[in-house]
C-alpha positions as CSV (number, residue, x, y, z in Angstrom):
1,X,-10.2,-14.6,-31.7
2,X,-13.4,-14.4,-30.4
3,X,-14.1,-11.6,-27.3
4,X,-16.2,-14.0,-24.8
5,X,-20.1,-12.8,-24.9
6,X,-20.4,-12.4,-21.3
7,X,-17.4,-10.5,-20.5
8,X,-18.5,-7.9,-23.4
9,X,-21.9,-7.9,-21.7
10,X,-20.5,-7.5,-18.1
11,X,-17.9,-4.9,-19.3
12,X,-20.3,-2.8,-21.5
13,X,-23.0,-2.8,-18.8
14,X,-20.4,-1.3,-16.0
15,X,-18.9,1.3,-18.1
16,X,-22.2,2.5,-19.1
17,X,-23.4,2.6,-15.6
18,X,-20.5,4.4,-14.7
19,X,-20.9,6.8,-17.9
20,X,-24.4,7.5,-16.5
21,X,-22.8,8.5,-13.1
22,X,-23.9,5.5,-11.3
23,X,-22.2,3.1,-9.1
24,X,-19.1,5.2,-9.4
25,X,-17.4,3.5,-6.6
26,X,-17.4,-0.1,-7.9
27,X,-14.1,-0.6,-9.5
28,X,-14.4,-2.0,-13.1
29,X,-11.6,-4.5,-12.3
30,X,-10.9,-5.8,-8.5
31,X,-7.4,-6.9,-7.8
32,X,-7.3,-9.6,-5.2
33,X,-4.6,-11.4,-3.8
34,X,-5.5,-15.5,-3.6
35,X,-5.6,-15.3,0.8
36,X,-8.0,-11.9,0.6
37,X,-11.4,-11.4,1.2
38,X,-13.5,-12.8,-1.3
39,X,-15.9,-10.2,-1.5
40,X,-16.1,-7.9,-4.5
41,X,-18.6,-5.5,-6.3
42,X,-16.5,-6.3,-9.7
43,X,-17.7,-8.4,-12.1
44,X,-13.7,-8.6,-13.2
45,X,-11.0,-9.8,-10.9
46,X,-7.4,-9.7,-11.5
47,X,-5.3,-12.2,-9.3
48,X,-2.8,-10.4,-7.7
49,X,0.7,-11.1,-6.4
50,X,4.3,-12.1,-8.1
51,X,3.1,-15.6,-8.8
52,X,-0.4,-16.5,-7.8
53,X,0.4,-20.1,-8.3
54,X,3.6,-20.1,-5.4
55,X,0.5,-20.0,-3.0
56,X,-1.3,-23.3,-1.4
57,X,-4.8,-22.0,-1.7
58,X,-5.2,-19.8,-5.6
59,X,-7.1,-22.5,-7.0
60,X,-10.0,-22.4,-4.4
61,X,-10.1,-19.0,-4.4
62,X,-10.2,-18.7,-8.5
63,X,-12.9,-21.7,-8.6
64,X,-14.9,-19.9,-5.7
65,X,-14.8,-16.5,-7.8
66,X,-15.7,-17.9,-11.1
67,X,-18.5,-20.1,-9.5
68,X,-19.7,-16.6,-7.9
69,X,-19.9,-15.2,-11.9
70,X,-16.9,-13.4,-11.7
71,X,-14.4,-13.0,-14.8
72,X,-11.4,-14.4,-13.4
73,X,-7.8,-13.4,-15.1
74,X,-5.2,-15.4,-13.2
75,X,-2.0,-14.1,-14.6
76,X,1.3,-17.0,-13.8
77,X,4.3,-17.5,-15.7
78,X,3.2,-20.8,-16.4
79,X,6.3,-22.6,-14.8
80,X,4.0,-24.2,-11.9
81,X,0.7,-24.4,-14.1
82,X,1.0,-28.0,-15.7
83,X,1.8,-29.3,-11.9
84,X,-1.6,-27.8,-10.6
85,X,-3.8,-27.4,-13.7
86,X,-5.6,-30.5,-12.0
87,X,-6.7,-27.9,-9.3
88,X,-8.6,-25.9,-11.5
89,X,-12.0,-26.1,-12.7
90,X,-12.6,-24.9,-16.3
91,X,-14.9,-21.7,-17.0
92,X,-16.4,-19.6,-19.3
93,X,-15.3,-16.9,-16.9
94,X,-12.1,-18.1,-15.9
95,X,-8.8,-17.0,-18.2
96,X,-5.4,-18.5,-17.1
97,X,-3.6,-15.6,-18.2
98,X,0.1,-16.4,-19.5
99,X,3.0,-13.7,-18.7
100,X,5.5,-13.1,-21.5
101,X,8.2,-10.8,-20.9
102,X,9.5,-10.9,-24.3
103,X,10.8,-13.2,-26.9
104,X,12.9,-16.7,-25.0
105,X,16.1,-15.4,-24.1
106,X,14.4,-12.1,-22.3
107,X,11.9,-14.1,-21.1
108,X,14.0,-16.7,-19.3
109,X,16.3,-13.8,-18.2
110,X,13.8,-11.6,-16.6
111,X,11.9,-14.4,-14.6
112,X,15.1,-15.8,-13.7
113,X,14.3,-19.7,-14.3
114,X,16.2,-21.2,-17.7
115,X,13.7,-22.8,-19.8
116,X,10.5,-20.9,-18.6
117,X,9.4,-19.5,-21.6
118,X,9.3,-23.2,-23.3
119,X,7.3,-24.0,-20.1
120,X,4.9,-21.2,-20.7
121,X,4.5,-22.4,-24.2
122,X,3.9,-25.6,-23.1
123,X,1.4,-24.7,-20.0
124,X,-0.7,-23.2,-23.1
125,X,-0.9,-26.2,-25.0
126,X,-1.7,-28.6,-21.8
127,X,-4.5,-25.7,-20.5
128,X,-6.0,-25.6,-24.1
129,X,-6.0,-29.6,-24.3
130,X,-8.0,-29.2,-20.6
131,X,-10.8,-26.8,-21.9
132,X,-9.6,-23.7,-20.3
133,X,-9.7,-20.2,-22.1
134,X,-6.5,-18.8,-22.3
135,X,-5.1,-15.3,-22.8
136,X,-1.4,-14.2,-23.1
137,X,-0.4,-11.0,-21.1
138,X,2.7,-9.5,-23.3
139,X,4.9,-7.3,-21.2
140,X,6.8,-4.6,-23.3
141,X,10.0,-3.7,-21.2
142,X,11.2,-1.2,-23.8
143,X,10.5,0.8,-27.1
144,X,13.3,-0.8,-29.1
145,X,11.3,-4.5,-28.2
146,X,8.1,-3.6,-29.9
147,X,9.1,-5.3,-33.2
148,X,10.1,-8.4,-30.9
149,X,6.7,-8.5,-29.0
150,X,4.8,-8.4,-32.4
151,X,6.5,-11.3,-33.8
152,X,6.1,-13.1,-30.5
153,X,2.2,-11.9,-30.9
154,X,2.3,-13.5,-34.2
155,X,3.7,-16.6,-32.9
156,X,1.4,-17.1,-30.2
157,X,-1.9,-16.7,-32.5
158,X,-1.0,-20.0,-34.2
159,X,-1.5,-21.9,-30.3
160,X,-5.1,-20.4,-30.6
161,X,-5.2,-18.3,-27.8
162,X,-8.5,-16.6,-26.9
163,X,-7.0,-13.2,-26.0
164,X,-4.4,-10.8,-25.7
165,X,-3.3,-8.2,-23.6
166,X,-0.3,-5.8,-24.1
167,X,0.5,-3.9,-21.0
168,X,4.0,-1.4,-20.0
169,X,6.5,-2.7,-17.7
170,X,7.2,-0.4,-14.6
171,X,8.5,2.5,-14.7
172,X,6.4,3.7,-17.5
173,X,8.3,6.6,-19.7
174,X,6.8,8.6,-22.5
175,X,8.2,6.6,-25.0
176,X,7.1,3.3,-23.7
177,X,3.6,4.5,-23.2
178,X,3.6,5.6,-27.0
179,X,5.2,2.1,-28.1
180,X,2.5,0.1,-26.0
181,X,-0.6,2.5,-27.3
182,X,0.9,1.4,-30.8
183,X,1.3,-2.2,-30.4
184,X,-2.5,-2.1,-29.1
185,X,-3.6,-0.6,-32.1
186,X,-1.7,-2.7,-34.6
187,X,-2.2,-6.0,-32.8
188,X,-5.3,-6.1,-30.4
189,X,-8.9,-6.0,-31.1
190,X,-10.8,-3.2,-29.9
191,X,-12.6,-5.2,-26.6
192,X,-8.9,-6.5,-26.1
193,X,-7.3,-3.0,-25.8
194,X,-9.9,-2.1,-23.9
195,X,-9.1,-4.5,-21.1
196,X,-5.4,-4.0,-21.7
197,X,-5.7,-0.4,-20.5
198,X,-8.3,-1.0,-17.7
199,X,-5.3,-3.3,-16.7
200,X,-3.2,-0.4,-17.1
201,X,-4.4,0.5,-13.4
202,X,-3.1,-2.3,-12.3
203,X,0.5,-3.3,-13.5
204,X,1.4,0.5,-14.2
205,X,-0.5,3.2,-12.0
206,X,1.0,6.2,-13.5
207,X,0.2,5.0,-16.9
208,X,-3.2,4.7,-16.5
209,X,-3.8,8.0,-15.4
210,X,-2.9,9.0,-19.3
211,X,-5.1,6.6,-21.1
212,X,-8.3,6.9,-18.5
213,X,-10.2,9.7,-20.7
214,X,-9.4,7.4,-23.5
215,X,-12.1,4.6,-22.0
216,X,-14.0,5.4,-19.2
217,X,-15.5,9.0,-17.0
218,X,-12.5,11.1,-15.1
219,X,-14.0,10.8,-12.3
220,X,-13.8,6.7,-12.4
221,X,-11.8,6.1,-9.2
222,X,-10.4,2.3,-10.6
223,X,-9.0,4.3,-13.8
224,X,-8.2,7.7,-13.0
225,X,-8.5,8.8,-9.3
226,X,-5.8,10.0,-7.3
227,X,-3.6,7.1,-6.1
228,X,-3.9,8.4,-2.6
229,X,-7.4,7.5,-2.5
230,X,-7.7,4.0,-3.8
231,X,-9.5,1.8,-2.1
232,X,-8.1,-1.5,-0.7
233,X,-9.2,-3.5,-3.7
234,X,-7.3,-1.3,-6.0
235,X,-4.1,-0.9,-3.9
236,X,-3.2,-4.8,-4.2
237,X,-0.4,-5.0,-6.8
238,X,-0.4,-7.4,-10.0
239,X,2.9,-9.1,-10.9
């Protein structure tokens, strides 16, 4: 899969500028809920909330951010996506991000909806036919499920997704941290592994502080700043 050129350029520029000591207060990835003020200094936005598609105004927020030149990741279980996909506008800056909490049985149980896994797969196919960029977020809940996540990754690759991120479920133990890092090394390209690491500050803040120095300066607020000093953009939690 090919990492988006515009995202490559913007991400590289942001991290390069920060490494030189400029714009350290600008978040690498801003976390916004659908009903929040859309003003953000970050070029990459992750839409937060348990299920953003439960919020009526999500499409308007997402379309506005993408039109303003932001790279937007919209995470969703996919259950509602086929019903609402007509409200979104395909854009090279919008990544519909389907979350998978394991293989079919585990995913359905964790989402609390029988058939959720199949809904997610159908949403992938629908979004692809509609011309959207697609990303899968694979969430590892236990080290013992690493092989299951690896098999799932192989199956999803056949659907011609544009990218993958691998995230740990909270709470994050040392063993889970090591397993996630190993999966990223084996399965992800260097750039998607970087995006996954940046998102650790969203899905698992405690994990982010231990991996920050591998991808950004220690004083980068989004990745390695103490939790007590987060800005509003960084405090919003993703699902």
